[in-house]
N, CA, C and O atoms as a printed pandas DataFrame, in Angstrom:
     atom_number atom_name residue_name chain_id  residue_number  x_coord  y_coord  z_coord
0              1         N          MET        A               1   -0.837   -5.623   34.460
1              2        CA          MET        A               1   -1.402   -5.835   35.890
2              3         C          MET        A               1   -0.645   -4.675   36.933
3              4         O          MET        A               1    0.390   -4.048   36.710
4              5         N          THR        A               2   -1.410   -4.627   37.976
5              6        CA          THR        A               2   -1.219   -3.286   38.684
6              7         C          THR        A               2   -0.908   -4.250   40.095
7              8         O          THR        A               2   -1.504   -5.294   40.361
8              9         N          THR        A               3    0.187   -3.613   40.923
9             10        CA          THR        A               3    0.388   -4.268   42.190
10            11         C          THR        A               3   -0.520   -3.385   43.201
11            12         O          THR        A               3   -0.672   -2.163   43.209
12            13         N          ILE        A               4   -1.051   -4.328   44.011
13            14        CA          ILE        A               4   -1.834   -3.855   45.064
14            15         C          ILE        A               4   -0.880   -4.132   46.420
15            16         O          ILE        A               4   -0.454   -5.269   46.621
16            17         N          VAL        A               5   -0.596   -3.124   47.259
17            18        CA          VAL        A               5    0.044   -3.381   48.819
18            19         C          VAL        A               5   -0.812   -2.583   49.925
19            20         O          VAL        A               5   -1.592   -1.636   49.837
20            21         N          LYS        A               6   -0.418   -3.233   50.829
21            22        CA          LYS        A               6   -1.473   -2.512   51.995
22            23         C          LYS        A               6   -0.228   -1.109   52.901
23            24         O          LYS        A               6    0.954   -1.192   53.235
24            25         N          CYS        A               7   -0.951   -0.297   52.980
25            26        CA          CYS        A               7   -0.486    1.123   53.421
26            27         C          CYS        A               7    0.224    0.360   54.862
27            28         O          CYS        A               7   -0.535   -0.351   55.521
28            29         N          PRO        A               8    1.346    0.483   55.226
29            30        CA          PRO        A               8    2.150    0.168   56.442
30            31         C          PRO        A               8    1.392    0.927   57.555
31            32         O          PRO        A               8    1.400    0.287   58.607
32            33         N          THR        A               9    0.919    1.783   57.606
33            34        CA          THR        A               9    0.341    2.813   58.765
34            35         C          THR        A               9   -0.935    2.463   59.045
35            36         O          THR        A               9   -1.072    1.985   60.171
36            37         N          CYS        A              10   -2.258    2.575   58.156
37            38        CA          CYS        A              10   -3.526    1.844   58.356
38            39         C          CYS        A              10   -3.987    1.105   57.567
39            40         O          CYS        A              10   -5.171    1.294   57.290
40            41         N          GLN        A              11   -3.248   -0.045   56.874
41            42        CA          GLN        A              11   -3.481   -1.069   55.892
42            43         C          GLN        A              11   -4.486   -1.039   54.931
43            44         O          GLN        A              11   -5.184   -2.027   54.701
44            45         N          LYS        A              12   -4.637    0.267   54.219
45            46        CA          LYS        A              12   -5.783    0.370   53.485
46            47         C          LYS        A              12   -4.675   -0.332   51.876
47            48         O          LYS        A              12   -3.459   -0.356   51.686
48            49         N          ALA        A              13   -5.786   -0.769   51.082
49            50        CA          ALA        A              13   -5.047   -1.197   49.759
50            51         C          ALA        A              13   -4.560    0.103   49.123
51            52         O          ALA        A              13   -5.249    1.123   49.163
52            53         N          VAL        A              14   -3.546    0.060   48.626
53            54        CA          VAL        A              14   -2.775    0.725   47.550
54            55         C          VAL        A              14   -2.307    0.547   46.359
55            56         O          VAL        A              14   -1.459   -0.340   46.262
56            57         N          GLU        A              15   -2.633    1.190   45.290
57            58        CA          GLU        A              15   -1.974    0.431   44.020
58            59         C          GLU        A              15   -0.380    1.396   43.826
59            60         O          GLU        A              15   -0.091    2.583   43.973
60            61         N          TRP        A              16    0.366    0.191   43.436
61            62        CA          TRP        A              16    1.703    0.673   43.463
62            63         C          TRP        A              16    1.928    1.169   41.956
63            64         O          TRP        A              16    2.129    0.359   41.052
64            65         N          LEU        A              17    1.885    2.461   41.757
65            66        CA          LEU        A              17    1.869    3.310   40.439
66            67         C          LEU        A              17    3.080    4.198   40.593
67            68         O          LEU        A              17    3.595    4.320   41.704
68            69         N          PRO        A              18    3.547    4.802   39.570
69            70        CA          PRO        A              18    4.303    5.931   39.625
70            71         C          PRO        A              18    3.946    7.069   39.963
71            72         O          PRO        A              18    4.663    7.921   40.486
72            73         N          GLU        A              19    2.433    7.190   39.597
73            74        CA          GLU        A              19    1.709    8.439   39.733
74            75         C          GLU        A              19    1.389    8.561   41.386
75            76         O          GLU        A              19    1.153    9.637   41.936
76            77         N          ASN        A              20    1.419    7.457   41.968
77            78        CA          ASN        A              20    0.981    7.359   43.446
78            79         C          ASN        A              20    2.501    7.985   44.309
79            80         O          ASN        A              20    3.469    7.290   44.617
80            81         N          GLU        A              21    2.323    9.556   44.573
81            82        CA          GLU        A              21    3.793   10.055   45.020
82            83         C          GLU        A              21    3.811    9.454   46.205
83            84         O          GLU        A              21    4.994    9.417   46.545
84            85         N          TYR        A              22    2.913    8.793   47.297
85            86        CA          TYR        A              22    2.945    8.689   48.607
86            87         C          TYR        A              22    3.451    7.055   48.594
87            88         O          TYR        A              22    3.825    6.640   49.691
88            89         N          ARG        A              23    3.484    6.349   47.759
89            90        CA          ARG        A              23    3.810    4.982   47.745
90            91         C          ARG        A              23    4.943    4.490   48.735
91            92         O          ARG        A              23    6.005    5.113   48.748
92            93         N          PRO        A              24    4.755    3.351   49.601
93            94        CA          PRO        A              24    3.721    2.648   49.756
94            95         C          PRO        A              24    2.389    3.228   50.598
95            96         O          PRO        A              24    1.299    2.673   50.737
96            97         N          PHE        A              25    2.779    4.358   51.046
97            98        CA          PHE        A              25    1.543    5.009   52.041
98            99         C          PHE        A              25    0.342    5.229   50.887
99           100         O          PHE        A              25    0.428    5.193   49.659
100          101         N          CYS        A              26   -0.488    5.403   51.516
101          102        CA          CYS        A              26   -1.872    5.702   51.034
102          103         C          CYS        A              26   -1.979    7.105   50.995
103          104         O          CYS        A              26   -2.641    7.568   50.066
104          105         N          SER        A              27   -1.405    7.981   51.906
105          106        CA          SER        A              27   -1.754    9.571   51.823
106          107         C          SER        A              27   -0.225   10.189   52.443
107          108         O          SER        A              27    0.769    9.512   52.705
108          109         N          GLU        A              28   -0.357   11.430   52.559
109          110        CA          GLU        A              28    0.622   12.300   53.165
110          111         C          GLU        A              28    0.716   11.948   54.544
111          112         O          GLU        A              28    1.794   11.750   55.106
112          113         N          ARG        A              29   -0.470   11.861   55.131
113          114        CA          ARG        A              29   -1.125   11.474   56.536
114          115         C          ARG        A              29   -0.129   10.692   56.989
115          116         O          ARG        A              29    0.862   11.049   57.626
116          117         N          CYS        A              30   -0.533    9.234   56.516
117          118        CA          CYS        A              30   -0.079    8.170   56.715
118          119         C          CYS        A              30    1.791    8.232   56.708
119          120         O          CYS        A              30    2.540    7.721   57.541
120          121         N          ARG        A              31    2.063    8.812   55.818
121          122        CA          ARG        A              31    3.649    8.949   55.438
122          123         C          ARG        A              31    4.077    9.592   56.403
123          124         O          ARG        A              31    5.063    9.092   56.944
124          125         N          LEU        A              32    3.562   10.855   56.971
125          126        CA          LEU        A              32    3.976   11.704   58.263
126          127         C          LEU        A              32    3.925   10.893   59.194
127          128         O          LEU        A              32    4.979   10.723   59.806
128          129         N          ILE        A              33    2.618   10.056   59.664
129          130        CA          ILE        A              33    2.673    9.370   60.960
130          131         C          ILE        A              33    3.929    8.375   60.930
131          132         O          ILE        A              33    4.668    8.296   61.911
132          133         N          ASP        A              34    4.162    7.552   59.672
133          134        CA          ASP        A              34    5.479    6.694   59.894
134          135         C          ASP        A              34    6.939    7.230   60.164
135          136         O          ASP        A              34    7.821    6.682   60.825
136          137         N          LEU        A              35    6.989    8.674   59.357
137          138        CA          LEU        A              35    8.291    9.266   59.789
138          139         C          LEU        A              35    8.059    9.720   61.132
139          140         O          LEU        A              35    9.053    9.498   61.823
140          141         N          GLY        A              36    7.190   10.233   61.723
141          142        CA          GLY        A              36    7.211   10.499   63.101
142          143         C          GLY        A              36    7.568    9.205   63.974
143          144         O          GLY        A              36    8.405    9.393   64.858
144          145         N          GLN        A              37    7.155    8.194   63.870
145          146        CA          GLN        A              37    7.517    7.040   64.406
146          147         C          GLN        A              37    8.802    6.939   64.606
147          148         O          GLN        A              37    9.238    6.677   65.727
148          149         N          TRP        A              38    9.640    7.141   63.492
149          150        CA          TRP        A              38   10.918    6.902   63.157
150          151         C          TRP        A              38   11.507    7.985   64.086
151          152         O          TRP        A              38   12.095    7.461   65.032
152          153         N          ALA        A              39   11.527    9.082   64.105
153          154        CA          ALA        A              39   11.815   10.211   64.852
154          155         C          ALA        A              39   11.678    9.916   66.132
155          156         O          ALA        A              39   12.711   10.068   66.783
156          157         N          ASP        A              40   10.631    9.499   66.786
157          158        CA          ASP        A              40   10.483    9.185   68.313
158          159         C          ASP        A              40   10.964    7.786   68.529
159          160         O          ASP        A              40   10.574    7.176   69.525
160          161         N          GLU        A              41   11.819    7.203   67.633
161          162        CA          GLU        A              41   12.334    5.874   67.949
162          163         C          GLU        A              41   11.550    4.656   68.409
163          164         O          GLU        A              41   11.939    3.708   69.092
164          165         N          GLN        A              42   10.299    4.912   67.851
165          166        CA          GLN        A              42    9.677    3.946   67.714
166          167         C          GLN        A              42   10.029    2.569   67.070
167          168         O          GLN        A              42    9.658    1.502   67.559
168          169         N          PHE        A              43   10.777    2.677   65.930
169          170        CA          PHE        A              43   11.400    1.780   65.069
170          171         C          PHE        A              43   12.992    2.185   65.091
171          172         O          PHE        A              43   13.539    3.286   65.158
172          173         N          ILE        A              44   13.421    1.089   65.022
173          174        CA          ILE        A              44   14.930    1.054   65.202
174          175         C          ILE        A              44   15.632    0.106   64.107
175          176         O          ILE        A              44   15.065   -0.957   63.851
176          177         N          VAL        A              45   16.770    0.408   63.478
177          178        CA          VAL        A              45   17.355   -0.585   62.838
178          179         C          VAL        A              45   18.547   -1.157   63.538
179          180         O          VAL        A              45   19.546   -0.458   63.708
180          181         N          PRO        A              46   18.492   -2.327   63.930
181          182        CA          PRO        A              46   19.884   -3.053   64.749
182          183         C          PRO        A              46   20.986   -2.789   63.948
183          184         O          PRO        A              46   20.991   -2.848   62.718
184          185         N          VAL        A              47   21.976   -2.481   64.706
185          186        CA          VAL        A              47   23.316   -2.483   64.410
186          187         C          VAL        A              47   24.288   -3.379   65.261
187          188         O          VAL        A              47   24.046   -3.615   66.445
188          189         N          ALA        A              48   25.399   -3.869   64.613
189          190        CA          ALA        A              48   26.252   -4.717   65.170
190          191         C          ALA        A              48   27.299   -3.658   65.840
191          192         O          ALA        A              48   27.743   -2.649   65.292
192          193         N          ASP        A              49   27.592   -4.137   67.181
193          194        CA          ASP        A              49   28.803   -3.133   67.605
194          195         C          ASP        A              49   30.079   -3.302   66.770
195          196         O          ASP        A              49   30.488   -4.425   66.474
196          197         N          GLU        A              50   30.554   -2.446   66.484
197          198        CA          GLU        A              50   32.229   -2.460   65.953
198          199         C          GLU        A              50   33.393   -3.441   66.851
199          200         O          GLU        A              50   34.396   -3.911   66.313
200          201         N          ASP        A              51   33.076   -3.621   68.171
201          202        CA          ASP        A              51   33.994   -4.646   68.862
202          203         C          ASP        A              51   33.536   -6.125   68.551
203          204         O          ASP        A              51   34.442   -6.938   68.370
204          205         N          ASP        A              52   32.220   -6.567   68.469
205          206        CA          ASP        A              52   31.673   -7.739   68.239
206          207         C          ASP        A              52   32.211   -8.113   66.803
207          208         O          ASP        A              52   32.397   -9.318   66.630
208          209         N          ASP        A              53   32.468   -7.335   65.825
209          210        CA          ASP        A              53   33.159   -7.877   64.397
210          211         C          ASP        A              53   34.494   -8.044   64.582
211          212         O          ASP        A              53   35.014   -8.874   63.837
212          213         N          ASN        A              54   35.298   -7.411   65.478
213          214        CA          ASN        A              54   36.679   -7.569   65.421
214          215         C          ASN        A              54   36.699   -8.886   66.555
215          216         O          ASN        A              54   37.810   -9.018   67.067
216          217         N          GLU        A              55   35.920   -9.629   66.913
217          218        CA          GLU        A              55   36.384  -10.636   67.932
218          219         C          GLU        A              55   36.278  -11.982   66.932
219          220         O          GLU        A              55   36.578  -13.096   67.362
């Protein structure tokens, strides 16, 4: 059974297969759009300050 996921960029249905080199994206275009959003800091991963860990 093939798993179907939504492309994070355009929400198009994408088959999760080893042959799909862009998974979870539907295309290189959607992959590059997502990469650009990370580069522009539209997405961030929260990090705890070192000072907070020592308290």
